[in-house]
Every structure is written in C-alpha cells, then in structure tokens.
N, C-alpha and C positions, 0 to 999 in steps of 0.2 A: 649331282651332289650339291652344286651351289644353290639351286632352287630349294632343295631340301633344307639346307642350312639356313636360308633366309626364312622359310616357312616356320621352322622350329626355333628360330632365334638362337642358333648355336654360334658361339663366338669362334674366332679363328683358331684358338688354341685347342679346342675340342674337336674341330672339324677334321683334323688329321686322324684322330682316334676313330671317328665315325667312318672315314674312308677305309681305314684298316679293317674295321669290323665288317664293312660291306664286302670288301674283297675276300676276307677270310670266310664269310658265309657263302659266297659264290664258289669259292674253291671247295669247301666241304660238300656243298650240294653236288657239284660236278664229280668229285671224288667218289661219293657214295653211289651216284647214278652210274658211273663207269663200272663199278664192281657188281651192281645189280644187273647190268646188261651182260657182263661176262658170265655171271652165275646162271643165267637162263639159257 
C-alpha cells in the first residue's frame, strides 16, 4: 500500500480510505467466492 500511495501521489489523509477500500474489495471477493464454492 505504501508504494501504491507514493506512485499515485496520495496524501496521508486519503491513504486510510484507500486501505479501507482495498480491504473491503478483498472481503467482498472472498465472500462471493465462498458462496460460489458452496453452491457448486
């Protein structure tokens, strides 16, 4: 995440929101994958 912030020139106030968005996206991906595996 820190290298991403440096590459995109994200300031520290917005970095926390980027981290939350990244974790939320990872959670949703795992959540839907779990139910796809259960359904098959």
